C-alpha positions as CSV (number, residue, x, y, z in Angstrom):
1,M,-119.9,16.5,-129.3
2,S,-116.2,17.1,-129.8
3,S,-113.9,14.9,-127.9
4,F,-110.3,16.1,-127.4
5,K,-107.5,13.8,-126.6
6,A,-105.9,13.7,-123.2
7,N,-102.3,14.6,-122.8
8,K,-101.2,11.0,-122.4
9,N,-102.8,10.2,-125.8
10,L,-101.2,13.2,-127.5
11,K,-97.8,12.1,-126.1
12,A,-98.5,8.6,-127.4
13,D,-99.2,10.1,-130.9
14,A,-96.0,12.1,-130.6
15,R,-93.9,9.0,-129.8
16,E,-95.4,7.2,-132.7
17,S,-94.7,10.0,-135.1
18,L,-91.0,10.0,-134.0
19,L,-90.6,6.2,-134.7
20,G,-88.1,5.9,-137.5
21,N,-87.7,9.7,-137.7
22,L,-85.8,10.5,-134.5
23,T,-82.6,11.4,-136.4
24,T,-84.4,14.0,-138.5
25,A,-86.2,15.4,-135.4
26,V,-83.1,15.6,-133.2
27,A,-81.0,17.1,-136.0
28,S,-83.6,19.7,-136.6
29,I,-83.8,20.7,-132.9
30,F,-80.0,20.8,-132.8
31,F,-79.6,23.1,-135.8
32,Y,-82.5,25.3,-134.5
33,T,-80.9,25.6,-131.1
34,L,-77.4,26.3,-132.6
35,S,-78.8,28.9,-134.9
36,T,-80.7,30.7,-132.2
37,M,-77.7,30.6,-129.9
38,L,-75.5,32.1,-132.6
39,L,-78.0,34.8,-133.3
40,S,-78.3,35.6,-129.6
41,E,-74.6,36.1,-129.3
42,M,-74.9,39.0,-131.7
43,I,-76.7,41.2,-129.1
44,A,-73.5,41.4,-127.0
45,N,-71.6,42.9,-130.0
46,F,-73.6,46.1,-130.1
47,N,-71.9,48.3,-127.5
48,T,-71.1,52.0,-127.9
49,K,-69.9,54.8,-125.6
50,S,-73.4,56.2,-125.8
51,L,-75.8,54.5,-123.3
52,L,-78.8,55.6,-125.4
53,I,-77.4,54.3,-128.7
54,S,-76.4,51.0,-127.0
55,L,-79.8,50.6,-125.6
56,L,-81.6,51.3,-128.9
57,L,-79.2,49.0,-130.8
58,S,-79.8,46.2,-128.2
59,L,-83.6,46.6,-128.5
60,F,-83.4,46.6,-132.3
61,V,-81.1,43.6,-132.5
62,F,-83.2,41.7,-129.9
63,F,-86.3,42.3,-132.1
64,V,-84.6,41.2,-135.4
65,I,-83.0,38.1,-133.8
66,N,-86.3,37.0,-132.2
67,T,-88.1,37.6,-135.6
68,C,-85.5,35.3,-137.3
69,A,-85.8,32.7,-134.5
70,N,-89.6,32.7,-134.8
71,M,-89.3,32.1,-138.5
72,L,-87.1,29.1,-137.8
73,R,-89.7,28.0,-135.3
74,I,-92.2,27.9,-138.1
75,G,-89.8,25.5,-139.9
76,L,-89.8,23.3,-136.8
77,S,-93.6,23.3,-136.9
78,C,-93.4,22.2,-140.5
79,I,-91.1,19.3,-139.7
80,F,-93.1,17.9,-136.8
81,L,-96.4,18.5,-138.5
82,K,-95.2,16.4,-141.5
83,L,-94.1,13.7,-139.1
84,Q,-97.5,13.8,-137.4
85,F,-99.1,13.1,-140.7
86,R,-96.5,10.5,-141.6
87,Q,-95.0,12.6,-144.4
88,K,-91.3,12.7,-145.2
89,A,-89.6,15.6,-143.4
90,K,-86.1,17.0,-144.0
91,V,-83.8,19.1,-141.8
92,S,-83.8,21.7,-144.6
93,D,-87.5,22.3,-143.8
94,L,-86.3,24.3,-140.9
95,F,-86.0,27.2,-143.4
96,Y,-89.5,26.7,-144.8
97,A,-90.7,30.2,-143.7
98,F,-87.8,31.9,-145.6
99,R,-88.8,30.2,-148.8
100,N,-92.6,30.2,-148.8
101,N,-95.0,33.1,-148.3
102,S,-92.3,34.9,-146.5
103,D,-94.2,38.1,-146.2
104,A,-96.8,36.5,-143.9
105,A,-94.1,34.6,-142.1
106,V,-92.1,37.7,-141.3
107,T,-95.3,39.6,-140.2
108,I,-96.3,36.8,-137.8
109,S,-92.8,36.3,-136.5
110,A,-92.2,40.0,-136.0
111,F,-95.6,40.4,-134.2
112,I,-94.6,37.7,-131.7
113,A,-91.1,39.1,-131.4
114,A,-92.5,42.5,-130.6
115,L,-94.6,41.0,-127.8
116,E,-91.6,39.1,-126.5
117,L,-89.6,42.3,-126.5
118,L,-92.2,44.1,-124.4
119,C,-91.9,41.2,-121.9
120,M,-88.1,41.5,-121.7
121,M,-88.0,45.3,-121.9
122,P,-87.9,45.9,-118.1
123,Y,-84.8,43.7,-117.8
124,I,-83.1,45.2,-120.9
125,L,-83.7,48.7,-119.6
126,F,-82.4,47.8,-116.1
127,A,-79.4,46.0,-117.5
128,S,-78.5,48.9,-119.7
129,F,-78.8,51.6,-117.1
130,S,-77.1,49.6,-114.3
131,S,-74.2,48.7,-116.5
132,G,-71.0,50.0,-114.9
133,H,-72.9,51.2,-111.8
134,S,-73.3,49.6,-108.4
135,V,-77.0,49.0,-107.9
136,P,-78.3,47.8,-104.5
137,A,-79.8,44.3,-104.8
138,G,-79.0,44.5,-108.5
139,T,-78.6,40.8,-108.9
140,A,-81.9,40.1,-107.2
141,I,-83.7,42.6,-109.3
142,S,-82.1,41.2,-112.5
143,I,-83.3,37.7,-111.6
144,L,-86.8,38.9,-110.8
145,L,-87.0,40.8,-114.1
146,I,-85.6,37.9,-116.1
147,G,-88.1,35.6,-114.4
148,A,-91.0,37.9,-115.1
149,G,-90.0,38.3,-118.7
150,F,-89.5,34.6,-119.2
151,L,-93.0,33.9,-117.8
152,G,-94.5,36.5,-120.1
153,T,-92.7,35.0,-123.1
154,I,-94.1,31.6,-122.2
155,A,-97.6,33.0,-122.0
156,I,-97.1,34.6,-125.5
157,R,-95.8,31.3,-126.9
158,I,-98.8,29.4,-125.7
159,R,-101.3,32.0,-126.9
160,Y,-99.8,32.2,-130.4
161,A,-98.5,28.6,-130.7
162,I,-101.2,27.6,-133.2
163,C,-100.5,30.5,-135.6
164,T,-97.3,28.9,-136.9
165,Y,-99.2,25.7,-137.8
166,L,-102.1,27.6,-139.4
167,F,-99.5,29.4,-141.6
168,L,-98.5,26.0,-143.0
169,D,-102.0,24.7,-143.6
170,F,-103.5,28.0,-144.9
171,P,-100.8,29.7,-147.1
172,D,-103.4,31.9,-148.8
173,Y,-104.5,33.6,-145.6
174,S,-103.0,36.9,-144.5
175,A,-100.9,37.2,-141.4
176,R,-103.7,39.1,-139.6
177,E,-106.2,36.3,-140.4
178,L,-103.8,33.7,-139.2
179,I,-103.0,35.5,-136.0
180,R,-106.7,36.2,-135.2
181,G,-107.7,32.7,-136.2
182,G,-105.0,31.2,-134.1
183,T,-105.9,33.1,-131.0
184,K,-109.6,32.3,-131.5
185,L,-108.8,28.5,-132.0
186,I,-106.6,28.3,-128.9
187,S,-109.2,30.2,-126.7
188,G,-110.6,27.7,-124.3
189,H,-107.6,25.3,-124.8
190,L,-104.8,27.4,-123.2
191,S,-104.9,25.4,-120.0
192,R,-104.7,22.1,-122.1
193,L,-101.6,23.3,-124.0
194,F,-100.0,24.7,-120.8
195,G,-100.6,21.3,-119.1
196,L,-99.0,19.5,-122.0
197,Y,-95.9,21.7,-121.8
198,V,-95.7,21.3,-118.0
199,S,-95.9,17.5,-118.3
200,F,-92.4,17.6,-119.9
201,I,-90.7,19.4,-117.1
202,P,-89.6,16.2,-115.3
203,L,-88.0,15.0,-118.5
204,Y,-86.1,18.3,-119.0
205,I,-84.9,18.1,-115.4
206,L,-83.7,14.5,-115.9
207,S,-82.0,15.6,-119.1
208,L,-79.6,17.7,-117.0
209,I,-78.0,14.5,-115.9
210,S,-76.7,14.1,-119.4
211,L,-75.4,17.7,-119.4
212,G,-78.3,18.6,-121.6
213,V,-77.6,16.2,-124.5
214,A,-80.8,14.3,-123.8
215,G,-82.6,17.6,-123.9
216,L,-82.5,17.4,-127.7
217,W,-84.7,14.3,-127.5
218,V,-87.0,15.8,-124.9
219,S,-87.4,18.9,-127.1
220,S,-88.2,16.8,-130.1
221,Y,-90.8,14.9,-128.0
222,T,-92.3,18.2,-126.9
223,H,-92.6,19.6,-130.4
224,A,-94.0,16.4,-131.7
225,A,-96.7,16.5,-128.9
226,E,-97.4,20.1,-129.8
227,A,-98.0,19.1,-133.4
228,A,-100.3,16.3,-132.2
229,F,-102.2,18.9,-130.1
230,Y,-102.7,21.0,-133.2
231,K,-103.8,18.0,-135.3
232,D,-106.3,17.1,-132.6
233,L,-107.6,20.6,-132.3
234,M,-108.1,21.0,-136.0
235,T,-109.9,17.6,-136.1
236,N,-112.4,18.8,-133.6
237,T,-112.9,22.4,-134.5
238,A,-113.4,24.5,-137.7
239,F,-111.2,27.3,-138.8
């Protein structure tokens, strides 16, 4: 009978994998965060006099940026999976997906980005059509739509979290096989992974005291625990 590790054990594995590797882990998170922030800023630069063209450009840029961010996330998975198996990892591994089997990486990243776009579509549409116009309760509606989109994005992240790791372990598989295999593997374990993520919320809240600086360590800890979760899952199940 398969025996999966409890969250406290996965977090213990995560801490162990970070011993002596914290600089690499934190630097990787820093450059990933910086890269995604710079990419996100590009969305604001696509404004035209035509509302329709501005909207279409915003949607297209959102999709492209999220695709690139998801490819960088594969690189993060590569770094923390290496650390989990006590292998040497480098910050340059952040760009692993751009150098290896990039067709499958782009397909997986674009697929997830498309789902994330669907989640944020209501807010993007509302923000575009309410721009320059006074909308009753506009702020409240925006907050509601952003919150709903964020929750939807989190759900997608959890459902397809394993796909990025499978891409690393099974480079000869197609993107479709990896996506289907990832969703099949995570089925029945969604609540476990969700619980693992939720357990880090207090640490993220505490990191606000340091103006977010400690968040780099907490994020490293979270990704290391996610890699430990994947390792534990693959140890007890067959792909």
